[in-house]
C-alpha positions in Angstrom: -12.3 -28.3 -5.6 -10.0 -29.2 -2.5 -7.2 -27.6 -2.1 -4.3 -29.7 0.0 -2.1 -27.8 2.2 1.9 -28.5 2.0 3.6 -29.4 5.0 5.8 -26.9 5.8 4.5 -24.4 7.8 5.6 -20.0 9.0 6.1 -20.8 12.7 6.1 -16.9 12.9 2.6 -17.1 12.1 1.3 -20.0 14.1 0.4 -17.1 17.7 -2.7 -16.3 16.6 -5.9 -18.4 14.9 -6.7 -19.9 12.2 -8.4 -16.8 10.0 -6.0 -14.7 11.3 -2.8 -17.0 10.3 -4.4 -17.4 7.2 -5.2 -13.5 6.5 -1.3 -12.8 7.5 0.0 -15.7 5.2 -2.2 -14.3 2.3 -0.8 -10.8 2.9 2.6 -11.5 2.9 2.4 -13.6 -0.1 0.9 -10.8 -1.6 2.8 -8.5 -1.3 5.2 -10.3 -2.3 4.0 -12.1 -5.2 0.8 -10.5 -6.3 -3.1 -12.0 -5.6 -2.4 -14.2 -8.8 0.8 -16.0 -7.7 -0.2 -16.3 -4.3 -1.6 -19.6 -4.8 -4.1 -20.9 -2.2 -1.8 -23.6 -1.8 1.2 -21.6 -0.7 -1.1 -19.2 1.2 -2.3 -22.9 3.5 1.3 -23.6 3.5 2.6 -20.6 5.4 -0.3 -20.2 7.9 -0.4 -23.8 8.8 -4.0 -24.3 8.0 -5.6 -27.4 6.6 -8.3 -26.7 3.5 -11.3 -27.6 5.2 -10.2 -25.0 8.4 -9.6 -22.2 5.6 -13.3 -23.0 3.7 -14.5 -23.0 7.3 -13.7 -19.5 7.1 -13.6 -18.0 3.8 -15.4 -19.2 1.0 -12.8 -19.3 -1.7 -9.6 -17.4 -2.7 -11.1 -14.3 -3.9 -13.5 -14.0 -0.6 -9.9 -14.0 1.5 -8.8 -11.7 -1.3 -11.8 -9.4 -0.6 -10.6 -9.4 3.5 -6.9 -9.0 2.3 -7.5 -5.5 0.3 -10.1 -4.8 3.6 -7.5 -5.7 6.2 -4.6 -3.4 3.6 -8.0 -0.4 3.7 -7.8 -0.4 7.1 -4.1 -0.8 7.9 -3.9 2.6 5.2 -5.9 4.2 7.6 -3.9 3.6 10.9 -1.1 3.6 9.5 -0.8 6.0 6.8 -3.7 8.7 7.3 -3.9 9.0 10.8 -0.4 9.7 12.0 0.8 11.0 9.1 -2.2 13.1 7.7 -3.5 13.8 10.8 -0.3 15.1 13.0 -1.1 18.5 13.4 2.0 19.1 15.2 3.7 18.7 11.8 3.3 21.7 8.9 1.6 20.3 5.4 5.1 20.3 3.9 6.3 17.9 6.8 3.4 15.6 6.3 4.0 15.0 2.9 7.9 14.4 3.6 7.0 11.9 6.4 4.2 10.4 3.6 7.0 9.8 1.1 9.5 8.6 4.0 7.1 5.8 5.0 7.7 4.5 1.8 11.4 4.8 1.3 11.9 2.9 4.5 9.5 0.1 3.8 11.7 -0.3 0.3 14.6 -0.4 2.4 13.3 -2.9 5.2 12.4 -4.9 2.1 15.3 -4.7 0.2 13.5 -3.5 -2.2 11.4 -6.3 -2.7 7.5 -6.8 -2.5 6.0 -2.9 -3.2 3.0 -1.3 -2.8 0.1 -4.0 -2.1 -2.6 -1.4 -3.6 -0.5 -1.2 -7.2 -0.6 -4.3 -7.3 -4.0 -5.3 -6.7 -5.0 -2.3 -8.9 -2.8 -4.1 -12.3 -4.0 -7.4 -11.2 -8.3 -6.9 -10.3 -9.4 -3.9 -11.1 -10.3 -4.5 -14.5 -12.4 -7.8 -13.1 -13.7 -7.7 -9.9 -15.6 -5.1 -9.3 -15.7 -5.8 -5.5 -11.5 -5.3 -5.8 -12.1 -2.5 -7.5 -14.5 -0.4 -4.9 -12.4 -1.1 -2.5 -9.0 -0.6 -3.6 -10.7 2.9 -5.3 -12.1 3.9 -1.9 -8.4 3.1 0.0 -7.1 5.1 -2.8 -10.1 7.9 -2.1 -9.0 8.6 1.4 -5.5 8.9 0.7 -6.2 11.1 -2.1 -8.3 13.3 0.0 -5.5 13.9 2.5 -2.7 14.5 0.1 -5.5 16.9 -1.6 -6.3 18.7 1.9 -2.5 18.5 2.8 -1.3 20.2 0.1 -4.2 23.0 -0.1 -3.2 23.6 3.1 0.2 24.0 2.0 -0.1 26.3 -0.2 -2.6 28.5 2.0 0.5 28.3 4.7 3.1 29.5 2.1 4.7 26.4 1.8 4.2 25.1 -1.2 3.6 26.9 -4.8 1.1 29.0 -5.9 -1.0 28.0 -9.0 -0.7 24.6 -8.5 -3.7 22.3 -7.9 -4.2 20.8 -4.6 -6.6 17.8 -6.3 -4.2 17.3 -9.3 -1.2 17.3 -7.0 -2.6 14.7 -5.3 -3.0 12.2 -8.0 0.9 13.1 -9.1 2.4 12.7 -5.7 0.4 9.2 -5.4 1.4 8.1 -9.6 4.6 9.4 -8.1 5.3 7.0 -5.8 4.0 4.5 -7.5 6.6 4.8 -10.3 9.4 5.6 -7.7 8.9 2.3 -5.9 8.9 0.7 -9.0 12.1 1.9 -10.6 13.4 1.1 -6.9 13.0 -2.0 -7.3 13.5 -2.7 -10.8 16.6 -1.3 -9.8 16.9 -2.8 -6.2 18.1 1.1 -5.1 16.4 2.6 -2.5 18.2 5.6 -3.1 16.2 6.0 -6.6 13.0 6.2 -4.3 14.7 9.2 -2.3 16.1 11.3 -5.1 12.6 11.5 -7.0 11.2 11.8 -3.7 13.0 14.9 -3.0 13.0 16.3 -6.5 9.2 15.8 -6.6 9.0 17.8 -2.8 11.4 20.6 -4.6 8.9 21.0 -7.6 6.0 21.2 -5.4 7.5 23.9 -2.7 9.4 26.0 -4.9 7.8 29.4 -6.0 7.3 29.1 -9.3 9.5 32.0 -11.7 7.9 35.6 -11.9 
């Protein structure tokens, strides 16, 4: 099937090659609208790329989606896991707070629109495409491992409360972040995320009553 791109072009993307422009346009639209709602026509229009040029680089929208997920995965490693959880200058509790602050700042920068691209892709595609699911699960797995190790170290150093299970707590943090982002987006108010994040840190760090 031939897809015709509209004539409008996002000039901010035109500085790079066609493949990179398509990837960037797809990333922006998938973050904002979700994979299904981001039509190939709109992606090509935003990238300023013809359909023939698109099919030179990608076999299909699904192929493009996999490339975008891979890009998200690499970005997660580069912008979250390494600078936050591998930063040994911060204490475990400070690393957890920095992780939550990253999401808060992104919500504020986007005026509580968009949300977590992985969360959207999980809800849309995890049951439909094994390749999408494997990539997404791998990304979440690395993040969960980083959270688990951070929490384990925090318990050992006395920053986080004893008695919590690091693996279960890492899943709790991931799920709480996803839920708080939805709440903040629904109410168009980032304060909801901040309040929930602060309460999560308090629950994890306070000592259990005797």
